[in-house]
A tleap script that builds the chain and sets N, CA, C and O, in Angstrom:
source leaprc.protein.ff14SB
mol = sequence {
  NMET SER ASN THR ASP TYR LEU THR VAL GLU
  ASP PHE ASN SER LEU TYR PRO THR PHE THR
  VAL GLY ALA LEU ARG ALA LEU ILE PHE ASN
  ALA ASP LYS ASN GLY PHE ASN LYS VAL PHE
  ILE ARG PHE SER PRO THR GLY LYS ARG GLY
  ARG ILE LEU ILE ASN VAL SER LYS PHE PHE
  GLU TRP LEU GLU ASN GLN CLYS
}
set mol.1.N position { 105.410 87.164 113.062 }
set mol.1.CA position { 104.474 87.715 112.414 }
set mol.1.C position { 104.896 87.454 110.642 }
set mol.1.O position { 105.946 87.695 110.046 }
set mol.2.N position { 103.757 86.944 110.220 }
set mol.2.CA position { 103.861 86.682 108.280 }
set mol.2.C position { 102.559 87.988 107.960 }
set mol.2.O position { 101.506 88.261 108.535 }
set mol.3.N position { 103.211 88.518 106.861 }
set mol.3.CA position { 101.973 89.002 105.727 }
set mol.3.C position { 100.586 88.260 106.141 }
set mol.3.O position { 99.647 89.042 105.990 }
set mol.4.N position { 100.182 87.010 106.609 }
set mol.4.CA position { 98.774 86.078 106.155 }
set mol.4.C position { 98.273 86.408 107.451 }
set mol.4.O position { 97.154 86.037 107.808 }
set mol.5.N position { 99.061 87.109 108.205 }
set mol.5.CA position { 98.063 87.317 109.974 }
set mol.5.C position { 96.854 88.066 109.600 }
set mol.5.O position { 95.793 88.095 110.224 }
set mol.6.N position { 97.111 88.593 108.638 }
set mol.6.CA position { 95.874 89.800 108.730 }
set mol.6.C position { 95.168 89.452 107.150 }
set mol.6.O position { 95.928 88.936 106.331 }
set mol.7.N position { 94.028 89.673 106.814 }
set mol.7.CA position { 93.472 89.142 105.634 }
set mol.7.C position { 92.448 90.473 104.844 }
set mol.7.O position { 91.657 91.179 105.469 }
set mol.8.N position { 92.640 90.534 103.791 }
set mol.8.CA position { 90.976 91.409 104.099 }
set mol.8.C position { 89.878 90.634 103.940 }
set mol.8.O position { 89.905 89.408 103.834 }
set mol.9.N position { 88.582 91.552 103.914 }
set mol.9.CA position { 87.409 90.852 104.088 }
set mol.9.C position { 87.415 89.789 103.083 }
set mol.9.O position { 87.275 88.627 103.466 }
set mol.10.N position { 87.553 90.037 101.921 }
set mol.10.CA position { 87.623 88.960 100.536 }
set mol.10.C position { 88.668 88.247 100.372 }
set mol.10.O position { 88.596 87.241 99.667 }
set mol.11.N position { 89.824 88.604 100.971 }
set mol.11.CA position { 90.250 87.084 100.866 }
set mol.11.C position { 90.394 86.359 101.989 }
set mol.11.O position { 91.055 85.328 101.862 }
set mol.12.N position { 89.913 86.635 103.169 }
set mol.12.CA position { 89.807 85.707 103.815 }
set mol.12.C position { 88.195 84.634 103.503 }
set mol.12.O position { 87.895 83.448 103.646 }
set mol.13.N position { 87.593 85.729 103.081 }
set mol.13.CA position { 86.351 84.544 102.369 }
set mol.13.C position { 87.109 83.752 101.634 }
set mol.13.O position { 87.074 82.590 102.037 }
set mol.14.N position { 87.977 83.978 100.443 }
set mol.14.CA position { 88.624 83.239 99.663 }
set mol.14.C position { 88.998 81.982 100.394 }
set mol.14.O position { 88.276 81.013 100.160 }
set mol.15.N position { 90.156 81.788 101.375 }
set mol.15.CA position { 90.548 81.177 101.847 }
set mol.15.C position { 89.732 80.361 103.203 }
set mol.15.O position { 90.351 79.401 103.661 }
set mol.16.N position { 88.520 80.669 103.786 }
set mol.16.CA position { 87.978 80.108 104.376 }
set mol.16.C position { 86.375 80.569 104.226 }
set mol.16.O position { 85.782 81.410 104.901 }
set mol.17.N position { 85.803 79.657 102.999 }
set mol.17.CA position { 84.568 80.280 102.117 }
set mol.17.C position { 83.060 79.863 103.184 }
set mol.17.O position { 81.943 80.297 102.904 }
set mol.18.N position { 83.274 79.169 104.119 }
set mol.18.CA position { 82.451 79.277 104.974 }
set mol.18.C position { 81.646 80.504 105.505 }
set mol.18.O position { 80.471 80.711 105.809 }
set mol.19.N position { 83.098 81.409 105.476 }
set mol.19.CA position { 82.241 82.827 106.656 }
set mol.19.C position { 82.052 83.671 105.219 }
set mol.19.O position { 83.149 84.093 104.853 }
set mol.20.N position { 81.025 84.015 104.353 }
set mol.20.CA position { 80.475 84.866 103.637 }
set mol.20.C position { 81.502 86.341 104.054 }
set mol.20.O position { 82.043 86.665 105.111 }
set mol.21.N position { 81.455 86.984 102.724 }
set mol.21.CA position { 81.958 88.179 102.613 }
set mol.21.C position { 80.958 89.302 103.540 }
set mol.21.O position { 81.348 90.290 104.163 }
set mol.22.N position { 79.146 88.628 103.351 }
set mol.22.CA position { 77.986 89.659 103.993 }
set mol.22.C position { 78.021 89.062 105.490 }
set mol.22.O position { 77.528 89.725 106.402 }
set mol.23.N position { 78.587 87.847 105.727 }
set mol.23.CA position { 78.446 87.531 107.252 }
set mol.23.C position { 79.754 88.337 107.981 }
set mol.23.O position { 79.555 88.911 109.052 }
set mol.24.N position { 80.709 88.350 107.536 }
set mol.24.CA position { 81.904 89.806 108.140 }
set mol.24.C position { 81.312 90.346 108.017 }
set mol.24.O position { 80.630 90.403 109.041 }
set mol.25.N position { 80.947 91.014 107.250 }
set mol.25.CA position { 80.497 92.707 106.666 }
set mol.25.C position { 80.108 92.821 108.245 }
set mol.25.O position { 80.902 93.193 109.110 }
set mol.26.N position { 78.747 92.438 108.479 }
set mol.26.CA position { 77.920 92.008 109.624 }
set mol.26.C position { 78.351 91.651 110.630 }
set mol.26.O position { 77.482 91.816 111.486 }
set mol.27.N position { 79.506 91.107 111.173 }
set mol.27.CA position { 80.248 91.165 112.533 }
set mol.27.C position { 80.836 92.270 112.725 }
set mol.27.O position { 80.681 92.979 113.719 }
set mol.28.N position { 81.729 92.553 111.563 }
set mol.28.CA position { 81.971 94.318 111.504 }
set mol.28.C position { 81.098 95.114 111.930 }
set mol.28.O position { 81.391 95.800 112.908 }
set mol.29.N position { 79.968 95.228 111.404 }
set mol.29.CA position { 79.062 96.635 111.718 }
set mol.29.C position { 78.527 96.486 113.527 }
set mol.29.O position { 78.232 97.512 114.140 }
set mol.30.N position { 78.480 95.431 114.049 }
set mol.30.CA position { 78.077 95.113 115.135 }
set mol.30.C position { 79.514 94.536 115.528 }
set mol.30.O position { 79.332 93.432 116.041 }
set mol.31.N position { 80.169 94.691 115.508 }
set mol.31.CA position { 81.935 94.568 115.911 }
set mol.31.C position { 81.580 95.348 118.128 }
set mol.31.O position { 82.089 94.663 119.015 }
set mol.32.N position { 81.085 96.133 118.386 }
set mol.32.CA position { 80.750 96.655 119.586 }
set mol.32.C position { 80.137 96.082 120.440 }
set mol.32.O position { 80.420 96.252 121.625 }
set mol.33.N position { 78.954 95.100 119.963 }
set mol.33.CA position { 78.265 94.869 120.265 }
set mol.33.C position { 78.475 92.843 120.717 }
set mol.33.O position { 78.007 92.135 121.609 }
set mol.34.N position { 79.110 92.669 119.916 }
set mol.34.CA position { 79.363 90.943 119.673 }
set mol.34.C position { 80.919 91.021 120.055 }
set mol.34.O position { 81.364 89.874 120.098 }
set mol.35.N position { 81.776 91.862 120.310 }
set mol.35.CA position { 82.899 91.987 121.518 }
set mol.35.C position { 84.196 91.889 119.455 }
set mol.35.O position { 85.423 91.987 119.430 }
set mol.36.N position { 83.282 91.690 118.196 }
set mol.36.CA position { 84.166 91.331 117.165 }
set mol.36.C position { 85.545 92.637 116.547 }
set mol.36.O position { 86.193 92.549 115.504 }
set mol.37.N position { 85.623 93.627 117.495 }
set mol.37.CA position { 85.873 94.788 117.193 }
set mol.37.C position { 87.825 94.117 117.922 }
set mol.37.O position { 88.775 94.892 117.810 }
set mol.38.N position { 87.975 93.084 118.392 }
set mol.38.CA position { 89.046 92.691 118.108 }
set mol.38.C position { 90.016 92.295 117.719 }
set mol.38.O position { 91.227 92.481 117.839 }
set mol.39.N position { 88.815 91.237 116.820 }
set mol.39.CA position { 89.238 90.539 115.815 }
set mol.39.C position { 89.927 91.303 114.211 }
set mol.39.O position { 90.709 90.669 113.503 }
set mol.40.N position { 89.459 92.719 113.868 }
set mol.40.CA position { 89.938 93.387 112.664 }
set mol.40.C position { 90.568 94.578 113.405 }
set mol.40.O position { 90.701 94.843 114.599 }
set mol.41.N position { 91.045 95.453 111.798 }
set mol.41.CA position { 91.740 96.536 112.371 }
set mol.41.C position { 91.134 97.284 111.108 }
set mol.41.O position { 90.575 96.702 110.179 }
set mol.42.N position { 91.306 98.531 111.196 }
set mol.42.CA position { 90.507 99.897 109.648 }
set mol.42.C position { 92.069 100.000 109.559 }
set mol.42.O position { 92.704 99.996 110.613 }
set mol.43.N position { 92.763 100.098 108.283 }
set mol.43.CA position { 93.946 100.663 107.806 }
set mol.43.C position { 93.728 101.362 106.365 }
set mol.43.O position { 93.086 100.964 105.393 }
set mol.44.N position { 94.328 102.298 106.522 }
set mol.44.CA position { 93.596 103.528 105.627 }
set mol.44.C position { 94.988 104.223 105.315 }
set mol.44.O position { 95.419 105.127 106.030 }
set mol.45.N position { 95.796 103.649 103.986 }
set mol.45.CA position { 96.837 104.407 103.720 }
set mol.45.C position { 96.389 105.706 103.671 }
set mol.45.O position { 95.286 106.047 104.098 }
set mol.46.N position { 97.378 106.617 103.057 }
set mol.46.CA position { 97.471 108.253 103.173 }
set mol.46.C position { 96.836 108.060 101.378 }
set mol.46.O position { 97.336 107.514 100.394 }
set mol.47.N position { 95.323 108.918 101.630 }
set mol.47.CA position { 95.002 109.546 100.451 }
set mol.47.C position { 94.296 108.721 99.935 }
set mol.47.O position { 93.719 109.191 98.955 }
set mol.48.N position { 93.906 107.004 100.266 }
set mol.48.CA position { 93.665 106.226 99.649 }
set mol.48.C position { 91.894 105.307 100.809 }
set mol.48.O position { 91.454 105.388 101.956 }
set mol.49.N position { 91.597 104.704 99.756 }
set mol.49.CA position { 90.630 104.303 100.670 }
set mol.49.C position { 90.956 103.594 101.360 }
set mol.49.O position { 92.022 102.996 101.210 }
set mol.50.N position { 89.685 103.286 102.963 }
set mol.50.CA position { 90.325 102.497 103.932 }
set mol.50.C position { 90.051 100.736 103.616 }
set mol.50.O position { 89.542 100.114 102.685 }
set mol.51.N position { 90.465 100.489 104.470 }
set mol.51.CA position { 90.781 98.867 104.110 }
set mol.51.C position { 90.570 98.003 105.584 }
set mol.51.O position { 91.373 98.204 106.496 }
set mol.52.N position { 89.809 97.347 105.700 }
set mol.52.CA position { 89.291 96.426 107.123 }
set mol.52.C position { 90.529 95.116 107.229 }
set mol.52.O position { 90.301 94.516 106.178 }
set mol.53.N position { 91.216 94.672 107.635 }
set mol.53.CA position { 92.389 93.628 107.893 }
set mol.53.C position { 91.908 92.886 109.318 }
set mol.53.O position { 91.931 93.328 110.467 }
set mol.54.N position { 91.430 91.485 108.760 }
set mol.54.CA position { 91.157 90.424 109.510 }
set mol.54.C position { 92.464 89.816 110.592 }
set mol.54.O position { 93.528 89.408 110.127 }
set mol.55.N position { 92.290 89.832 111.461 }
set mol.55.CA position { 93.824 88.954 112.160 }
set mol.55.C position { 93.060 87.215 112.015 }
set mol.55.O position { 91.936 86.825 112.333 }
set mol.56.N position { 93.849 86.720 111.602 }
set mol.56.CA position { 93.487 85.263 111.271 }
set mol.56.C position { 93.021 84.935 112.878 }
set mol.56.O position { 92.009 85.176 113.536 }
set mol.57.N position { 94.140 84.347 113.108 }
set mol.57.CA position { 94.246 84.574 114.389 }
set mol.57.C position { 93.187 84.203 115.749 }
set mol.57.O position { 92.785 83.284 116.463 }
set mol.58.N position { 93.094 85.577 115.509 }
set mol.58.CA position { 92.197 86.267 117.111 }
set mol.58.C position { 90.546 85.776 116.028 }
set mol.58.O position { 89.565 85.587 116.746 }
set mol.59.N position { 90.379 85.658 115.009 }
set mol.59.CA position { 89.215 85.453 114.537 }
set mol.59.C position { 88.983 84.320 114.908 }
set mol.59.O position { 88.140 84.391 115.802 }
set mol.60.N position { 89.335 83.058 114.668 }
set mol.60.CA position { 89.124 81.818 115.190 }
set mol.60.C position { 89.223 81.923 117.069 }
set mol.60.O position { 88.681 81.160 117.869 }
set mol.61.N position { 89.897 82.851 117.301 }
set mol.61.CA position { 89.649 82.389 118.752 }
set mol.61.C position { 88.587 83.208 119.591 }
set mol.61.O position { 88.172 82.969 120.725 }
set mol.62.N position { 88.153 84.575 118.450 }
set mol.62.CA position { 86.420 84.581 119.420 }
set mol.62.C position { 85.815 83.611 119.094 }
set mol.62.O position { 85.152 83.113 120.004 }
set mol.63.N position { 85.755 82.973 117.845 }
set mol.63.CA position { 84.625 82.203 117.492 }
set mol.63.C position { 84.679 80.992 118.317 }
set mol.63.O position { 83.642 80.413 118.641 }
set mol.64.N position { 86.145 80.477 118.763 }
set mol.64.CA position { 85.762 79.027 120.139 }
set mol.64.C position { 85.770 80.110 121.034 }
set mol.64.O position { 86.683 79.854 121.820 }
set mol.65.N position { 85.133 81.431 121.418 }
set mol.65.CA position { 84.619 81.507 122.745 }
set mol.65.C position { 83.084 82.529 122.779 }
set mol.65.O position { 82.581 83.285 123.610 }
set mol.66.N position { 82.654 81.984 121.168 }
set mol.66.CA position { 81.621 81.784 121.151 }
set mol.66.C position { 80.722 80.726 121.425 }
set mol.66.O position { 79.523 80.839 121.170 }
set mol.67.N position { 81.080 79.976 121.794 }
set mol.67.CA position { 80.305 78.788 122.462 }
set mol.67.C position { 79.081 78.954 123.262 }
set mol.67.O position { 78.528 77.971 123.756 }
savepdb mol mol.pdb
quit
């Protein structure tokens, strides 16, 4: 596994601009309803603000299953 397997929402948007930050955040907000909860993790280092990290391969797998 490489460090590019997980990207922040902003980094994901930079690499794949088709998926806007707002659209990604909407998917995350509704993750329990749309199954997107399998695509990302919440990472919170001690004493720091939490981050959401998107698994790139799982994202595209999830997207493919949305047909």
